[in-house]
N, C-alpha and C positions, 0 to 999 in steps of 0.2 A: 610272644614267641620270638626267640632270637634268630637272627639271620644265619643261614648256613655258612660257616666259615669258608668252604671252597668257593661258594657262589660269590661271596664278598670279594675274595681275591680275584676271581675272574672279572668282576665289575671294575675293580681297580685297574686290572691289566688293560681292559678295553679303553678306559679313560686315559690311561698313560699312553697307549698307542695313538689315540686321537690327538692328545697334546703334542706328541712328538711329530705327528704328521703336519699339524698346523705350524709348528716351529720350523720344520723343514721347508714348508711352502714359503714361509716368510724369508728364509735364507735364500731360496732360489729366486724369488721375486727381487730381492735386493741385489743379487749378483747380476741378473740380466739387466736391471736398470743401470748398474754401474758400468757394464760394457757399453751400453748405448751412450752414456755420458762420455766415456773415454774416446769412443770413435767419433761421435758427432759434435763434441764440444769445441773443436777447433778445426780450421781449414787453413791452407797455405796457398800462396800464389807465386809462380815463378816471375821474376822480373828480368828484363833484357830487351834486346832489339833485334829485329831482322832474322839473324841466322841461328842464334844460340838457344838450345834447349837446356844448356848446362849453365845455370846461374844461381846465385844464392836465393833461397826461399825467404819470403817475408810473410808474416801473419796477416790473414785477411778474415773478414767476416764469414762465418759459416753460412752455407746456402740454406734457404728454407726448404722444407720438403716439397716435392713436386705436387701440384694440385691434382685432385681426382679428375679424371676425364669428364668433360662437360660438352654440351652441344655448342658448336661454333655459332657465334652471332652473325647476323646478316652482314655480308661484305667482308668477313674475316676468313682466314684460312680454316677450312673445315677439318674437324677431327674425324678419324676413321673409326667406324663402329667395330670392324674386325680387321685390324692391320694385317696386310699380306706380306710374306717374306719376298725378298728380291728374287726375280726369276733367274734360273741357272740353266746352262746348256745341258741337254741330255745326250749330245753327240760326243763321240770319242775325240779328245783334243789332239790337234796336230802337234807333233813333237818338234820343238825348236832347237833341240840340242845340236844337231848337225849344222844348222845355220849359225849357231852361236859359237861353234868350235874355235874360229879365229879370234873371237873376243875373249873367250874363257882361257885361251892359251896364254893370255897376257896377265892373268889374274894374280898368280902367286898365292897369297893367303886369302884372297877375296872370296866372298860367297855372293851369289846373285840368284834372283828369281824373276821370271817374266811371265806375264799373262796377257793375252789379247782376246778380244771378242769381236767378231764381225756382227754388227748390229742387225743387218738384214737377214742373214741366214741363221744366226745363233751359233755358228761354228766357233770353237775355241782353239787357241794355240798356247802351249805352256812350256816353261822350262823351270824346274826346281819347285819345291813345295815347302821350303823351310819358313820359319817365322823370323821376322826382322823387326828392329826398332822402326817405328813410323817416322820419327823426327816430325817435321812440320806438315806432312801429308795428313796427319790426324786432324788438322784444322778443318778439313771438309767434313769429317765425321762429327766433330764438335758442333759445327754449324747445323748439320742435319739433326743432331740431338736437340739443340736449342729450338729448332723449328718444330720438331715433333712435340716437344713439351708445350710450346705456344699453341699448337693446334689443339692439344688436349685441354688446354685452359680456355680455348675459344677466344684468343686474343691475337693482336698483331705484335710484332717486335716493337719495343720502345725505341725512341730516338737514340738513346745511348747504346742499346743492343745493336742497332743497325750500324752505327758508327764503328763499334768494336768489331762487328762481323766483317765490314768492308776492309778495315785495317788488317784484320787477321788473314783474310784470303788474298787480298790484292797486294799487300805489302809484307805479309808474313810477320806482322807485328806481334811480339811475344807478350807484351804487357796486356794487350787486348785479349789475347788467347787465354792468359792466366785468369783474367776476370771472368771470361765466359766459361772456362773450365770449372771455376768455383760455382758459377751460376747454375750450371747443369747438374751439379752434384758430383763433380769429379768422375772417377772411374765407375762408381756405382751408377750414375746417370747415363754415362756412355754405354756401359755394358747392357743396361736395360733397353736402350734405344736400339742397339745392335741386334738384339734378339728379334726386334720387329723388322729391322732392315735385312735380315737374313744372313748377317755376318756370324759365322760359327767358329772362326779361328782368330778372333781379335779380342784382346784383353787390355783394358785400360791400365795406364801406368800407375804405379804406387804413389799415394800422397799427392804431391803437387807436380810431380814430374810427368806431365802429359806426353813429352817427347819420347819416352821409352815405352809407350803403349806398344804392344806386340801385335803384329798382323802378318798376313800372307798376301801374295800377289793375287791369288784367287779371291780372297775376301775383299780386296780393293776393287776388283771387277764387280763384285756384288754391290759394293757401295756405289760405284759409278752407275750401275744399272738402276739403283734407286734414285739417283740424281737425274739421269738422262732418259730413263724409260718411263712408260706409262703405268706399268704395274708396280706401284710403290706406295708405302704408307705415307709418303710425303705428298702433300696436296700439289696441284698444278702450280699454284702461286709460289709455294716453297721451292719446288724444283726450278722454276724459272729464275728465282732470286739467286740460288746457288750457281746456276749456270752462268748468269750474267757476271757475277763476281769472278768466276774462274776464267771467263773470256777476257777479263780486263786486269790481269795482274801486271805489275810494273814491268817495264822493259827488261830490267836486269835479271828478272826471274822467269823469262820465257824460254829457257833451255829445257832439255829433257825430252819428253815424248814428242814435243813439237818438231824435233829433228827429223821425224819420219813423215811429217805432213807435207803434202804437195799442193794443197788447195784448201779453200774454205777457212772457216774460223776455228782455231784451236782453243779448247778450254782445258786448263791444267792447274795443278798445284804441285809444287816441288818441296822437298824436305832435305835438310842437311844438318848433321849433328856431329860434333867432335866429342868422342868419348874421353872422359876425364882420365881414366886409368891407362888405357892403351894409346891415347893420343891419335887414334885412327878415326876415320870419318865414315859415317853412314850417309849415303846419298840416294835419294828416291825421287821418282817422278810418276804421277798418275794423271790421266786425262782422257779427253775425247779428241780424235784427230780424223782428218779425211785424207785418203790416199787412193789413187787409181779409181776414183769414182765410188769408193766404199767408205763407210763410216766405221771406225774402230774405237773401242774402249781399251785402254792400255795401262798396265802398271809394271814398272821396273823398280825392283828393290835391290840395293847393293850395300855391302858393309865392308869394313876393314880396309878402307882406302888410305893411302899415305897422305893425300891432300884432297881438299874439296875439288880442285881443278881436275885432278886425275879421275876422281869419281864421276864428275860430270862428263868427261870424255868417254869413259867406259859406258855409262848409261846411254849416251847418245849413239855410240857405236852399236850397242845391243839393240837399241830402239830401231835403228835403220835396218840392221841385219834381220831382225825379227819381222818387221813389217814387209820387207822385200820378199822374204821366203814365204810368209803367210799369204801375201797377195798373189804370188805366183801359184801357190797350191790351190787357192780358190778359183783361179782362172783355169787351171788344168782340169779340175774335177768339181763342177758345181755341186754345192751341198744341198741335199734335199731333206 
């Protein structure tokens, strides 16, 4: 008996459809693999010293993929089973705009954002909510990312990583920063860590240019809470390590939020960056200060300054005016 011609055609049609689907899957698989190779096949590192985030990129070895979370070994920084986001204040922030009016009157084309947190009460004070280039304040975030990854891997930092971390925070060394930026997986690694740290408004810089990571003053307070607070994905040892480095930056870099401190030990990290196209400066400062018997976490972000010196002057004026007004407000009406 001969096969029915229509049935034979239907069989051929089904076989042809299956063949086409297999071919399409092969094309899709090849395309995805090609994208991975193009993205992950090379990494770059910024070279430079001290202040510059704008220097020529050089090729460096691509980072290996972060290890899967593992139990920390005895005596090493523990990994968190369920990382917690940084705590944030639920109280209505105190508006710093009136206090900063004399400072902002000097601005011209400048933009600025300020955020302060009173550690004891959880009260916040803010001015502006725009996103800014981080410049070198991102180095605290890079170190936090490195430590989180080390916790996940159940290991301590290597001797080389510790030397690079110290140079990055205490001296703002860019070569060390570029090496660690590559080590953590660049923006991808930073962004993944920031999800755990509770930073919702920070995005890692493209390629090798870590200095143009975008952030807000509010997010920098969240980062500082993860470094100086108890509720943090960072282990106690990791937090103590970052704190110690921020308390011992070189003398030439102790400007910024420290201008508002009147006692105790200040821990800070500053950032400054001259933009290539506009020739204007970004000047930022973050840290922990003590004033009038209270402990504050503070972030001041500023851009479009004519010179670095002008930027530092404005940041310090804003720091003092904000701290004075916020301290007065807290004394007038205790926060509950």
